[in-house]
N, CA, C and O atoms as a CHARMM CRD file, in Angstrom:
* protein
*
  292
    1    1 MET  N    -10.64000  -7.60700   2.51500 PROA 1      0.00000
    2    1 MET  CA   -10.58800  -7.01700   1.19900 PROA 1      0.00000
    3    1 MET  C     -9.13100  -6.82200   0.78900 PROA 1      0.00000
    4    1 MET  O     -8.26500  -6.62200   1.64100 PROA 1      0.00000
    5    2 PRO  N     -8.86700  -6.88100  -0.48800 PROA 2      0.00000
    6    2 PRO  CA    -7.48900  -6.73700  -0.94800 PROA 2      0.00000
    7    2 PRO  C     -7.00400  -5.29900  -0.85900 PROA 2      0.00000
    8    2 PRO  O     -7.79100  -4.35300  -0.86900 PROA 2      0.00000
    9    3 ARG  N     -5.68500  -5.16400  -0.77100 PROA 3      0.00000
   10    3 ARG  CA    -5.08000  -3.84200  -0.76100 PROA 3      0.00000
   11    3 ARG  C     -4.91700  -3.35400  -2.18900 PROA 3      0.00000
   12    3 ARG  O     -4.86200  -4.15100  -3.12600 PROA 3      0.00000
   13    4 LEU  N     -4.84100  -2.05100  -2.34700 PROA 4      0.00000
   14    4 LEU  CA    -4.61200  -1.47700  -3.66800 PROA 4      0.00000
   15    4 LEU  C     -3.12400  -1.51100  -3.99500 PROA 4      0.00000
   16    4 LEU  O     -2.28800  -1.18300  -3.15300 PROA 4      0.00000
   17    5 SER  N     -2.80600  -1.90500  -5.20700 PROA 5      0.00000
   18    5 SER  CA    -1.41300  -1.87600  -5.64500 PROA 5      0.00000
   19    5 SER  C     -1.04000  -0.44500  -5.99800 PROA 5      0.00000
   20    5 SER  O     -1.89600   0.43800  -6.04100 PROA 5      0.00000
   21    6 PHE  N      0.23600  -0.22600  -6.24800 PROA 6      0.00000
   22    6 PHE  CA     0.74300   1.09700  -6.60800 PROA 6      0.00000
   23    6 PHE  C      0.01900   1.60800  -7.85700 PROA 6      0.00000
   24    6 PHE  O     -0.40300   2.76300  -7.90000 PROA 6      0.00000
   25    7 ALA  N     -0.12300   0.75600  -8.86200 PROA 7      0.00000
   26    7 ALA  CA    -0.77800   1.15500 -10.11200 PROA 7      0.00000
   27    7 ALA  C     -2.26100   1.45300  -9.88500 PROA 7      0.00000
   28    7 ALA  O     -2.79700   2.40200 -10.45700 PROA 7      0.00000
   29    8 GLN  N     -2.91600   0.65700  -9.06300 PROA 8      0.00000
   30    8 GLN  CA    -4.33800   0.87200  -8.79600 PROA 8      0.00000
   31    8 GLN  C     -4.56700   2.18500  -8.05300 PROA 8      0.00000
   32    8 GLN  O     -5.55700   2.87400  -8.30400 PROA 8      0.00000
   33    9 ARG  N     -3.65700   2.53900  -7.13800 PROA 9      0.00000
   34    9 ARG  CA    -3.79100   3.82300  -6.43700 PROA 9      0.00000
   35    9 ARG  C     -3.71100   4.97300  -7.42200 PROA 9      0.00000
   36    9 ARG  O     -4.49100   5.92200  -7.34600 PROA 9      0.00000
   37   10 ASN  N     -2.75800   4.88600  -8.35500 PROA 10     0.00000
   38   10 ASN  CA    -2.62600   5.94100  -9.35900 PROA 10     0.00000
   39   10 ASN  C     -3.86200   6.01000 -10.25400 PROA 10     0.00000
   40   10 ASN  O     -4.31400   7.09900 -10.60600 PROA 10     0.00000
   41   11 GLN  N     -4.40900   4.85200 -10.62200 PROA 11     0.00000
   42   11 GLN  CA    -5.62300   4.82900 -11.43200 PROA 11     0.00000
   43   11 GLN  C     -6.78900   5.44800 -10.66700 PROA 11     0.00000
   44   11 GLN  O     -7.58600   6.19100 -11.23900 PROA 11     0.00000
   45   12 ALA  N     -6.88700   5.14600  -9.38500 PROA 12     0.00000
   46   12 ALA  CA    -7.97000   5.69000  -8.56900 PROA 12     0.00000
   47   12 ALA  C     -7.86700   7.21300  -8.49200 PROA 12     0.00000
   48   12 ALA  O     -8.87900   7.90900  -8.58500 PROA 12     0.00000
   49   13 LEU  N     -6.65600   7.72900  -8.32400 PROA 13     0.00000
   50   13 LEU  CA    -6.47400   9.18200  -8.28300 PROA 13     0.00000
   51   13 LEU  C     -6.83900   9.81200  -9.62000 PROA 13     0.00000
   52   13 LEU  O     -7.42800  10.89200  -9.65700 PROA 13     0.00000
   53   14 GLY  N     -6.49600   9.15000 -10.71000 PROA 14     0.00000
   54   14 GLY  CA    -6.85500   9.65200 -12.03000 PROA 14     0.00000
   55   14 GLY  C     -8.35300   9.68100 -12.23700 PROA 14     0.00000
   56   14 GLY  O     -8.88900  10.62500 -12.81900 PROA 14     0.00000
   57   15 ARG  N     -9.02600   8.65300 -11.76500 PROA 15     0.00000
   58   15 ARG  CA   -10.48600   8.61200 -11.88700 PROA 15     0.00000
   59   15 ARG  C    -11.13700   9.69300 -11.01800 PROA 15     0.00000
   60   15 ARG  O    -12.13200  10.30100 -11.41200 PROA 15     0.00000
   61   16 LEU  N    -10.55700   9.92700  -9.82300 PROA 16     0.00000
   62   16 LEU  CA   -11.08400  11.00200  -8.97700 PROA 16     0.00000
   63   16 LEU  C    -10.93300  12.35300  -9.66600 PROA 16     0.00000
   64   16 LEU  O    -11.84200  13.18200  -9.62900 PROA 16     0.00000
   65   17 ALA  N     -9.79000  12.56500 -10.28800 PROA 17     0.00000
   66   17 ALA  CA    -9.55900  13.81700 -11.00300 PROA 17     0.00000
   67   17 ALA  C    -10.51100  13.94100 -12.19100 PROA 17     0.00000
   68   17 ALA  O    -10.87600  15.04800 -12.58800 PROA 17     0.00000
   69   18 GLY  N    -10.90800  12.80800 -12.75300 PROA 18     0.00000
   70   18 GLY  CA   -11.82700  12.81200 -13.89000 PROA 18     0.00000
   71   18 GLY  C    -13.27800  12.97800 -13.50700 PROA 18     0.00000
   72   18 GLY  O    -14.13800  13.09800 -14.38000 PROA 18     0.00000
   73   19 GLY  N    -13.57300  12.98700 -12.20000 PROA 19     0.00000
   74   19 GLY  CA   -14.93900  13.23100 -11.77100 PROA 19     0.00000
   75   19 GLY  C    -15.70500  12.00500 -11.30800 PROA 19     0.00000
   76   19 GLY  O    -16.88500  12.11700 -10.97700 PROA 19     0.00000
   77   20 THR  N    -15.08300  10.85500 -11.27200 PROA 20     0.00000
   78   20 THR  CA   -15.75300   9.65100 -10.79200 PROA 20     0.00000
   79   20 THR  C    -15.89500   9.73100  -9.27700 PROA 20     0.00000
   80   20 THR  O    -14.99500  10.22500  -8.59700 PROA 20     0.00000
   81   21 THR  N    -16.99800   9.25900  -8.75000 PROA 21     0.00000
   82   21 THR  CA   -17.21200   9.32700  -7.30600 PROA 21     0.00000
   83   21 THR  C    -16.35100   8.29400  -6.58300 PROA 21     0.00000
   84   21 THR  O    -15.92900   7.29400  -7.16400 PROA 21     0.00000
   85   22 GLN  N    -16.10100   8.56200  -5.30300 PROA 22     0.00000
   86   22 GLN  CA   -15.29800   7.64600  -4.50300 PROA 22     0.00000
   87   22 GLN  C    -15.96700   6.28900  -4.36800 PROA 22     0.00000
   88   22 GLN  O    -15.28600   5.26400  -4.35200 PROA 22     0.00000
   89   23 THR  N    -17.27400   6.26800  -4.27300 PROA 23     0.00000
   90   23 THR  CA   -18.01000   5.01000  -4.15000 PROA 23     0.00000
   91   23 THR  C    -17.85700   4.15700  -5.40800 PROA 23     0.00000
   92   23 THR  O    -17.65200   2.94700  -5.31600 PROA 23     0.00000
   93   24 GLU  N    -17.95500   4.78100  -6.57400 PROA 24     0.00000
   94   24 GLU  CA   -17.80100   4.03900  -7.83100 PROA 24     0.00000
   95   24 GLU  C    -16.38000   3.47600  -7.95900 PROA 24     0.00000
   96   24 GLU  O    -16.19100   2.34800  -8.41400 PROA 24     0.00000
   97   25 ILE  N    -15.40000   4.26400  -7.55900 PROA 25     0.00000
   98   25 ILE  CA   -14.01200   3.80200  -7.62600 PROA 25     0.00000
   99   25 ILE  C    -13.79900   2.63800  -6.66800 PROA 25     0.00000
  100   25 ILE  O    -13.13800   1.66100  -7.01800 PROA 25     0.00000
  101   26 ALA  N    -14.35200   2.73500  -5.46300 PROA 26     0.00000
  102   26 ALA  CA   -14.21700   1.66000  -4.48200 PROA 26     0.00000
  103   26 ALA  C    -14.83600   0.36700  -5.01500 PROA 26     0.00000
  104   26 ALA  O    -14.25700  -0.70700  -4.85200 PROA 26     0.00000
  105   27 ARG  N    -15.99400   0.46100  -5.64300 PROA 27     0.00000
  106   27 ARG  CA   -16.62100  -0.73700  -6.23100 PROA 27     0.00000
  107   27 ARG  C    -15.76700  -1.30100  -7.35500 PROA 27     0.00000
  108   27 ARG  O    -15.61300  -2.51700  -7.47600 PROA 27     0.00000
  109   28 ARG  N    -15.21400  -0.42100  -8.17500 PROA 28     0.00000
  110   28 ARG  CA   -14.39800  -0.84600  -9.32500 PROA 28     0.00000
  111   28 ARG  C    -13.18700  -1.66700  -8.87900 PROA 28     0.00000
  112   28 ARG  O    -12.82800  -2.65800  -9.51500 PROA 28     0.00000
  113   29 PHE  N    -12.56000  -1.23900  -7.77300 PROA 29     0.00000
  114   29 PHE  CA   -11.35800  -1.91200  -7.29300 PROA 29     0.00000
  115   29 PHE  C    -11.64100  -2.89800  -6.16400 PROA 29     0.00000
  116   29 PHE  O    -10.71400  -3.49700  -5.61800 PROA 29     0.00000
  117   30 ASN  N    -12.91500  -3.07100  -5.81000 PROA 30     0.00000
  118   30 ASN  CA   -13.33300  -4.02200  -4.77600 PROA 30     0.00000
  119   30 ASN  C    -12.64700  -3.73400  -3.44000 PROA 30     0.00000
  120   30 ASN  O    -12.09600  -4.63400  -2.80500 PROA 30     0.00000
  121   31 VAL  N    -12.68900  -2.47300  -3.02700 PROA 31     0.00000
  122   31 VAL  CA   -12.15800  -2.07000  -1.72600 PROA 31     0.00000
  123   31 VAL  C    -13.21900  -1.27100  -0.99200 PROA 31     0.00000
  124   31 VAL  O    -14.23300  -0.88400  -1.57400 PROA 31     0.00000
  125   32 ALA  N    -12.98000  -1.02600   0.28400 PROA 32     0.00000
  126   32 ALA  CA   -13.91700  -0.23100   1.08100 PROA 32     0.00000
  127   32 ALA  C    -13.85700   1.23600   0.65200 PROA 32     0.00000
  128   32 ALA  O    -12.83100   1.71300   0.16800 PROA 32     0.00000
  129   33 ASP  N    -14.96500   1.93300   0.83800 PROA 33     0.00000
  130   33 ASP  CA   -15.01000   3.36000   0.50600 PROA 33     0.00000
  131   33 ASP  C    -13.95500   4.14500   1.27400 PROA 33     0.00000
  132   33 ASP  O    -13.37000   5.09400   0.75100 PROA 33     0.00000
  133   34 SER  N    -13.71900   3.74100   2.51700 PROA 34     0.00000
  134   34 SER  CA   -12.75300   4.46000   3.35000 PROA 34     0.00000
  135   34 SER  C    -11.33100   4.37500   2.78200 PROA 34     0.00000
  136   34 SER  O    -10.51400   5.26300   3.02300 PROA 34     0.00000
  137   35 THR  N    -11.03800   3.31600   2.03500 PROA 35     0.00000
  138   35 THR  CA    -9.71500   3.18800   1.42000 PROA 35     0.00000
  139   35 THR  C     -9.48200   4.32800   0.44100 PROA 35     0.00000
  140   35 THR  O     -8.41100   4.93600   0.43200 PROA 35     0.00000
  141   36 ILE  N    -10.46300   4.61200  -0.36900 PROA 36     0.00000
  142   36 ILE  CA   -10.34700   5.69400  -1.34900 PROA 36     0.00000
  143   36 ILE  C    -10.38800   7.04500  -0.64200 PROA 36     0.00000
  144   36 ILE  O     -9.67800   7.97300  -1.02900 PROA 36     0.00000
  145   37 THR  N    -11.21800   7.15500   0.39000 PROA 37     0.00000
  146   37 THR  CA   -11.33300   8.40300   1.13800 PROA 37     0.00000
  147   37 THR  C    -10.00100   8.77900   1.78600 PROA 37     0.00000
  148   37 THR  O     -9.62000   9.94900   1.77500 PROA 37     0.00000
  149   38 ARG  N     -9.29400   7.80700   2.34500 PROA 38     0.00000
  150   38 ARG  CA    -8.01000   8.07700   3.00500 PROA 38     0.00000
  151   38 ARG  C     -6.87300   8.26800   2.02000 PROA 38     0.00000
  152   38 ARG  O     -5.83600   8.82600   2.37800 PROA 38     0.00000
  153   39 LEU  N     -7.04500   7.81700   0.79300 PROA 39     0.00000
  154   39 LEU  CA    -5.98300   7.89100  -0.21200 PROA 39     0.00000
  155   39 LEU  C     -5.62100   9.33800  -0.55200 PROA 39     0.00000
  156   39 LEU  O     -4.44000   9.67700  -0.63000 PROA 39     0.00000
  157   40 VAL  N     -6.61100  10.17800  -0.75300 PROA 40     0.00000
  158   40 VAL  CA    -6.36600  11.55800  -1.19900 PROA 40     0.00000
  159   40 VAL  C     -5.57900  12.36800  -0.16400 PROA 40     0.00000
  160   40 VAL  O     -4.56900  12.96800  -0.53400 PROA 40     0.00000
  161   41 PRO  N     -5.98000  12.41900   1.10400 PROA 41     0.00000
  162   41 PRO  CA    -5.19200  13.19700   2.06800 PROA 41     0.00000
  163   41 PRO  C     -3.77800  12.65900   2.25200 PROA 41     0.00000
  164   41 PRO  O     -2.83800  13.42600   2.46200 PROA 41     0.00000
  165   42 ARG  N     -3.63000  11.33000   2.17100 PROA 42     0.00000
  166   42 ARG  CA    -2.29500  10.75500   2.32800 PROA 42     0.00000
  167   42 ARG  C     -1.38600  11.17200   1.17500 PROA 42     0.00000
  168   42 ARG  O     -0.21300  11.47900   1.39100 PROA 42     0.00000
  169   43 VAL  N     -1.91600  11.18500  -0.03800 PROA 43     0.00000
  170   43 VAL  CA    -1.12000  11.61500  -1.18700 PROA 43     0.00000
  171   43 VAL  C     -0.79500  13.09800  -1.07900 PROA 43     0.00000
  172   43 VAL  O      0.31700  13.51100  -1.40700 PROA 43     0.00000
  173   44 ASN  N     -1.75200  13.90700  -0.62200 PROA 44     0.00000
  174   44 ASN  CA    -1.49200  15.33200  -0.45000 PROA 44     0.00000
  175   44 ASN  C     -0.42500  15.58200   0.61800 PROA 44     0.00000
  176   44 ASN  O      0.37000  16.51300   0.49200 PROA 44     0.00000
  177   45 ALA  N     -0.40300  14.76200   1.66100 PROA 45     0.00000
  178   45 ALA  CA     0.55500  14.95700   2.74900 PROA 45     0.00000
  179   45 ALA  C      1.95200  14.46600   2.37800 PROA 45     0.00000
  180   45 ALA  O      2.94700  15.11600   2.69900 PROA 45     0.00000
  181   46 THR  N      2.02500  13.31800   1.70200 PROA 46     0.00000
  182   46 THR  CA     3.33000  12.72500   1.40300 PROA 46     0.00000
  183   46 THR  C      3.82400  13.03800   0.00100 PROA 46     0.00000
  184   46 THR  O      5.03000  13.02100  -0.24600 PROA 46     0.00000
  185   47 GLY  N      2.91900  13.32200  -0.91700 PROA 47     0.00000
  186   47 GLY  CA     3.31300  13.61700  -2.29500 PROA 47     0.00000
  187   47 GLY  C      3.54200  12.39100  -3.14600 PROA 47     0.00000
  188   47 GLY  O      4.00400  12.50700  -4.28100 PROA 47     0.00000
  189   48 THR  N      3.22800  11.21300  -2.62400 PROA 48     0.00000
  190   48 THR  CA     3.44600   9.98100  -3.37800 PROA 48     0.00000
  191   48 THR  C      2.37000   8.95900  -3.02600 PROA 48     0.00000
  192   48 THR  O      1.72000   9.05300  -1.98600 PROA 48     0.00000
  193   49 THR  N      2.19600   7.98000  -3.91500 PROA 49     0.00000
  194   49 THR  CA     1.24100   6.90100  -3.65300 PROA 49     0.00000
  195   49 THR  C      1.94100   5.63400  -3.17400 PROA 49     0.00000
  196   49 THR  O      1.29900   4.59900  -2.99600 PROA 49     0.00000
  197   50 ALA  N      3.24400   5.71100  -2.96600 PROA 50     0.00000
  198   50 ALA  CA     4.00800   4.53700  -2.53700 PROA 50     0.00000
  199   50 ALA  C      3.64300   4.16100  -1.10100 PROA 50     0.00000
  200   50 ALA  O      3.18300   4.99900  -0.32500 PROA 50     0.00000
  201   51 ASP  N      3.85500   2.88500  -0.75800 PROA 51     0.00000
  202   51 ASP  CA     3.61600   2.42700   0.60900 PROA 51     0.00000
  203   51 ASP  C      4.55300   3.14200   1.56500 PROA 51     0.00000
  204   51 ASP  O      5.71800   3.38600   1.25300 PROA 51     0.00000
  205   52 ARG  N      4.03000   3.46800   2.72100 PROA 52     0.00000
  206   52 ARG  CA     4.85600   4.06400   3.76000 PROA 52     0.00000
  207   52 ARG  C      5.54400   2.94400   4.52500 PROA 52     0.00000
  208   52 ARG  O      5.01600   1.83400   4.60200 PROA 52     0.00000
  209   53 PRO  N      6.71000   3.21600   5.09000 PROA 53     0.00000
  210   53 PRO  CA     7.38300   2.17100   5.86900 PROA 53     0.00000
  211   53 PRO  C      6.54700   1.78600   7.08700 PROA 53     0.00000
  212   53 PRO  O      5.89900   2.62900   7.70800 PROA 53     0.00000
  213   54 ARG  N      6.57600   0.53400   7.40100 PROA 54     0.00000
  214   54 ARG  CA     5.83200   0.03900   8.55100 PROA 54     0.00000
  215   54 ARG  C      6.81100  -0.49100   9.58600 PROA 54     0.00000
  216   54 ARG  O      7.84800  -1.05900   9.24600 PROA 54     0.00000
  217   55 PRO  N      6.46800  -0.29900  10.84300 PROA 55     0.00000
  218   55 PRO  CA     7.34400  -0.85100  11.87400 PROA 55     0.00000
  219   55 PRO  C      7.22200  -2.36500  11.88100 PROA 55     0.00000
  220   55 PRO  O      6.18300  -2.92000  11.52500 PROA 55     0.00000
  221   56 GLY  N      8.26100  -3.00200  12.27700 PROA 56     0.00000
  222   56 GLY  CA     8.22800  -4.45300  12.34000 PROA 56     0.00000
  223   56 GLY  C      9.21400  -4.95900  13.36600 PROA 56     0.00000
  224   56 GLY  O      9.94500  -4.19000  13.98900 PROA 56     0.00000
  225   57 GLN  N      9.22000  -6.23900  13.52400 PROA 57     0.00000
  226   57 GLN  CA    10.14100  -6.85200  14.46000 PROA 57     0.00000
  227   57 GLN  C     11.55900  -6.69500  13.93100 PROA 57     0.00000
  228   57 GLN  O     11.82200  -7.08200  12.79200 PROA 57     0.00000
  229   58 PRO  N     12.48200  -6.14500  14.71100 PROA 58     0.00000
  230   58 PRO  CA    13.86300  -6.02200  14.23100 PROA 58     0.00000
  231   58 PRO  C     14.51800  -7.39700  14.11600 PROA 58     0.00000
  232   58 PRO  O     14.18300  -8.32800  14.84800 PROA 58     0.00000
  233   59 ARG  N     15.44500  -7.49700  13.19300 PROA 59     0.00000
  234   59 ARG  CA    16.15600  -8.76700  13.00500 PROA 59     0.00000
  235   59 ARG  C     16.97800  -9.10200  14.23900 PROA 59     0.00000
  236   59 ARG  O     17.57900  -8.22100  14.85400 PROA 59     0.00000
  237   60 VAL  N     17.00000 -10.37600  14.59600 PROA 60     0.00000
  238   60 VAL  CA    17.79100 -10.83700  15.72400 PROA 60     0.00000
  239   60 VAL  C     19.11600 -11.38500  15.21600 PROA 60     0.00000
  240   60 VAL  O     20.14900 -11.23700  15.86900 PROA 60     0.00000
  241   61 THR  N     19.08300 -12.01600  14.04900 PROA 61     0.00000
  242   61 THR  CA    20.30000 -12.57000  13.46700 PROA 61     0.00000
  243   61 THR  C     20.60000 -11.87300  12.15200 PROA 61     0.00000
  244   61 THR  O     19.71300 -11.31500  11.50700 PROA 61     0.00000
  245   62 SER  N     21.87000 -11.91700  11.77000 PROA 62     0.00000
  246   62 SER  CA    22.26000 -11.33500  10.48600 PROA 62     0.00000
  247   62 SER  C     22.06800 -12.38200   9.38500 PROA 62     0.00000
  248   62 SER  O     21.79800 -13.54800   9.66900 PROA 62     0.00000
  249   63 VAL  N     22.20700 -11.96000   8.14800 PROA 63     0.00000
  250   63 VAL  CA    22.09500 -12.88400   7.02000 PROA 63     0.00000
  251   63 VAL  C     23.18300 -13.94500   7.13000 PROA 63     0.00000
  252   63 VAL  O     22.94100 -15.12000   6.85700 PROA 63     0.00000
  253   64 ARG  N     24.35800 -13.53600   7.52400 PROA 64     0.00000
  254   64 ARG  CA    25.47200 -14.48600   7.67300 PROA 64     0.00000
  255   64 ARG  C     25.15800 -15.53600   8.73800 PROA 64     0.00000
  256   64 ARG  O     25.42700 -16.72100   8.54000 PROA 64     0.00000
  257   65 GLN  N     24.59200 -15.10600   9.86200 PROA 65     0.00000
  258   65 GLN  CA    24.22200 -16.05000  10.91600 PROA 65     0.00000
  259   65 GLN  C     23.11500 -16.99200  10.44600 PROA 65     0.00000
  260   65 GLN  O     23.12700 -18.17700  10.78000 PROA 65     0.00000
  261   66 ASP  N     22.17400 -16.48200   9.68400 PROA 66     0.00000
  262   66 ASP  CA    21.11600 -17.33100   9.13400 PROA 66     0.00000
  263   66 ASP  C     21.70200 -18.42600   8.25400 PROA 66     0.00000
  264   66 ASP  O     21.29600 -19.58400   8.34600 PROA 66     0.00000
  265   67 ASN  N     22.65700 -18.06200   7.39800 PROA 67     0.00000
  266   67 ASN  CA    23.30300 -19.05400   6.53500 PROA 67     0.00000
  267   67 ASN  C     24.03500 -20.10300   7.36500 PROA 67     0.00000
  268   67 ASN  O     23.98000 -21.29000   7.04200 PROA 67     0.00000
  269   68 TYR  N     24.71200 -19.68800   8.42000 PROA 68     0.00000
  270   68 TYR  CA    25.43000 -20.61600   9.29000 PROA 68     0.00000
  271   68 TYR  C     24.45300 -21.59900   9.95200 PROA 68     0.00000
  272   68 TYR  O     24.71900 -22.79900  10.02300 PROA 68     0.00000
  273   69 ILE  N     23.34300 -21.08100  10.42600 PROA 69     0.00000
  274   69 ILE  CA    22.32700 -21.92500  11.08200 PROA 69     0.00000
  275   69 ILE  C     21.78200 -22.94100  10.07300 PROA 69     0.00000
  276   69 ILE  O     21.60000 -24.10900  10.41700 PROA 69     0.00000
  277   70 ARG  N     21.52400 -22.51800   8.84800 PROA 70     0.00000
  278   70 ARG  CA    21.02700 -23.43500   7.81600 PROA 70     0.00000
  279   70 ARG  C     22.04700 -24.53700   7.51500 PROA 70     0.00000
  280   70 ARG  O     21.68200 -25.70300   7.36100 PROA 70     0.00000
  281   71 GLN  N     23.30100 -24.16700   7.43500 PROA 71     0.00000
  282   71 GLN  CA    24.33200 -25.17100   7.13300 PROA 71     0.00000
  283   71 GLN  C     24.46600 -26.17400   8.26200 PROA 71     0.00000
  284   71 GLN  O     24.63300 -27.36800   8.01100 PROA 71     0.00000
  285   72 ARG  N     24.39400 -25.71000   9.50300 PROA 72     0.00000
  286   72 ARG  CA    24.54300 -26.60800  10.65800 PROA 72     0.00000
  287   72 ARG  C     23.32100 -27.49900  10.83900 PROA 72     0.00000
  288   72 ARG  O     23.42300 -28.60700  11.36600 PROA 72     0.00000
  289   73 HSD  N     22.18800 -27.01900  10.40700 PROA 73     0.00000
  290   73 HSD  CA    20.96400 -27.78000  10.59300 PROA 73     0.00000
  291   73 HSD  C     20.99300 -28.96600   9.68000 PROA 73     0.00000
  292   73 HSD  O     20.05100 -29.75900   9.66700 PROA 73     0.00000
């Protein structure tokens, strides 16, 4: 299922405040019910609907090294 965009999260919160059920909102945005269920506590905890940083593989080379590798290739 697709992820909710920043604007869609805000719309979902507005619909929740307006009295729409979580199930109806989930159907409207074509996401799982649990997506909407987890949205409210996360917004209450962080104060924002923005994506949280995710861990990832750290860079091994710098941008400058990448450019050098491209030129040599």
